[in-house]
N, C-alpha and C positions, 0 to 999 in steps of 0.2 A: 239195348245197348249198342252201341258204334261196332262196326266190323274192323275199324283200324281207332289206333291211337289219335288223340286231338293232336292240332298241330303243336300245341304248347310242348307236349311230353315228347313229340318227334325232335323239336328243337332243342329242348334239354339233352336227349341222347346224342344228338349230332355235337353238341357243344363237348360236352363231356368225352365223347369218343375222340373228337378231332385235337382236344387239347392232350389225350393220353398217347393219341399217336404222334402226336408233335413232340412229345416227351421222348419217346421211343427213337425218332430222328436226331435228337440233340445228343444223344447218347452216341451217335455217329459221326456227327459233325467235326470238323477239323481233324480227324482221322484220315490215314492214308486208306484208301480202298482200292480193292481189284474188282471193280464191276466187270459182271457178264456182258456181252453184247448179244441182243437180240435181233440187231441188223448192223450194218456199217458204221452208223453214228446212234444207235439208240441202245442205250444201256439198263442195266437192271443193277440194283445193289443188294445186298443182303439186309440192308434195312428198308428198303421198298416192302421185302417177303415180310420180315419181322412185323412191320407196321400194319400190312395187310391180314396175316395171321391171326394178330389181336383184334383186328378190327371184324374178321368174318367170325370170330369165335365169340364175342360180343354180342354181335347183332344176333347169331343162332341161339345162344343163351337166352337172349330178350325178348327175340319175337320169331320164334322158330317157324313160324307160317309165312313170314316176309321174305321177298325176292331180292337178291343182291346183284348187282352189277359191277366187279371190279376189275381195275386195271392188269394186274398180273394173273388172277383165275379164274377171268370170265364171269358166265352169269351163273347164278343158284336160282333157281326157278321158285316160285312161289304165289302168293294171294293178291290181293288190291294194292298192297304198299311195296313198293320197290325203292331200294336203298342203291344208289349212286355214289360209289366211294373211289378216291384217287389216295393211295395211301402215302404218294410221295409226289407230289406236282413239282418238277424242276429236278429231276435225277441227275441230269448232266451236271447242273449246278453243285449239287450235292456231292457228285463225286469230285468236282474239283474243289471243294470246300469254298464255292460262291455261295454267298449268305442269302440267296433267295430262291425258298422254296417253302413247301405247305403241304399240309394235310387238307382234304377236301370230302365235306360229305353233304350228300344231299338227299330227302325222303321224297318221293313221287306218292300219292295218293290217287288211284284211277288216273295215272296218265299226267296227272298235273303236279308240278313241283310244288312243294307245300312248306317244305322248311330245309334251312342249309347252314352250315358253318364252314369256314375255311380258316385255319389258325396257321400263322406265321409263326414258329416257336423261336426263332432268333430275336425279332423285333418284339415278340408277345403280343401280337396283333390279331386279335379276334374277331373276324366278319361274319354276322348273323342276319338272317331273315327268315320271315313265315311270310305267307300269303296273304296279301292283304294286311299285312302286321308292319309293315317298312324295314328296313335295313340300318344296322348298326354297326359300328368299330368300337371294342370294348364296351358294348351297352349305350353308346352314345351315339344318337341318329346321325344319321348321315345321307348325303343329296348329291347329284351330277352338277358338274361345273356350267358355269353362266355363257361357255365361250360359243358364239354363233358364227364363226367364220374358220374354215379350215386352215385359213394363213396364220391365224392366231392360236392354233391348236396343238397341243402336244399329243401324238399318236404313239401306238404300241402294235407291233403285230409278232407274228413267231413264223418260223420256218419250218416244215414239215422233215421229217426224218430222211425221206427220199427226194430230197431238194438236188442231191447232185445227180439224180437220172432225170429229173424234172424241172429244170431250174428257170425255162424261161416263163410261164405264169405269174411265178412267184416274184421272180424279177422286176417283170413289166409292172405289177402292182406297187411293188415296192418303189420302184423309179418313180411312177405317177405322184405318188403322195410324197414323195422326198423332194421334187420339185414345186409342192404347193404348202405343205405344212410348216410350222415354225418348228417344228423338230420331230423324230421318229427314235423311239426305243424299242429294242428286242432284247427282254431278257429272262425268257425260258422259262416262264408259268402261266400257262393261261388263265387258271384259276386266280391267281394275284393279280394278272392284268385285269381283268374283269372288276375285282373288288377295287383295284386303283381307281379304276373308271368310275366305280360307282361312288367314291368320294370327293372325286373331281382332283386326283393326281394327274390322271389322264382324262384325255376329252373324247377319243375314239379309239377305236380297235377293230381290226380284221384279221381273220386267219382261215386259213384251209386245212383239210385233212387232219382235224380233230376228233377225238371219240368222245362220246357222252360223257364219260366221268372227268374229263377236261371240263367241260362248260358246265355241267348241270349248277352245281352249287352257285358259280359266280353268276351265272345267268338269273338266279332269282334274286340274289343280292341288289344284282345291277337292276332289274327292273323294279323291285320294292324301293330302289333309292331315286326311282323317277327316271331312267335310262330305257333306251331300245334295243334288242337284239332281233336280227333276222337272219334269213340267210346272205348270198352274197350280192343277189340282185333285189333284194327288198321283200322278200315273200317270207312267208311265216317259217320261225325257225324251227327246225327237227334236230332233236339230239341226236338222233343217228344220222343227219344230213351229212356231217362232217365238214360244215363250214358254217362261219358267223361273220357279221358285219354288226356291231355293237358301238353305241355312242350315247351322249348326253342327251339324245333325240333332236336336240337345235342342229345338228351337223350331219344328219342322217341322209337327208336328201342329196347335200352336196358330197358327201363322200361316197354314195350310191352312184352318183353321175362320173365321180373320177373312176371308180371301180368299172364302169359299163366302157368309158372310152380306152382304159387300160388295155 
C-alpha cells in the first residue's frame, strides 16, 4: 500500500478545499473590513484566519500525518506529504473590495509539487494541475501564450511589503521591463498571476520576496501548462528562495537578460 495518496486524490482534496475556502472569502467580499497590520502595509483580515482555520482543520481530519505550511500559522510538521496553503492570496485587494484574490492549495510529495488548485471565487475560475497530468481552467486544458518577444508581451509583477524600505532594486527591474514590454500589470496576487500566465493572459512574471505558499500551486499549474519558472538569474526555482522569474518559456532568456542588466 502506498505511503501517500495518489495525485488524483490529492487534487480532489485540493479542489474541494479551495472551493470551500473561496466560499468563506465570498462571505466577506463587499463588506467594510477593519484589517490588522502585520507590518506597515501588510494586512490580515478575519477572513484570512477563518479560511485558514477551516483548511487546517479539514487537512488534519483527512490526513493527520501530513505536514502543512500555511501563511498565518506557519509550519505543522508531518510525513512525506506536505500541503502549502494560502487561505487568501490578495489580502490587500480583499480588504479594499478589489475583486482580485483567491485561495491557493498545493500538495507536495517527497519534495515534489504533485497537485494544485487555485480558486478565484469572484469569477468562479478554478485552476488545477497534477504532475505530468496537464493544467486546466474549470476542467478545460490550458496552455501558455505563443508570444516570442518582450516588446509584444504583457508582463506582470508584484511589489513586496517592504518596498518602502528597499525601493531601488524593485524599481530598477520594473523600469527595465517598462521600457521594453508592451505592457506591465501589477494586481496583487502572485497565485493568480501565475495562473493567468499559464493560460496566456500574461506572457511573463517576475517578483522577489515571495513565500512558498504564494508560489507553490501556481508554479505547478504554470509548468503543466508548458511554462517555465526559475529564480531571477535562471537557476532552479526553490520555493523557499523567495524569488521567481516565470514565463511562457519563449521569453525566458530575454527576460533573464533584462533582469541581469537592471
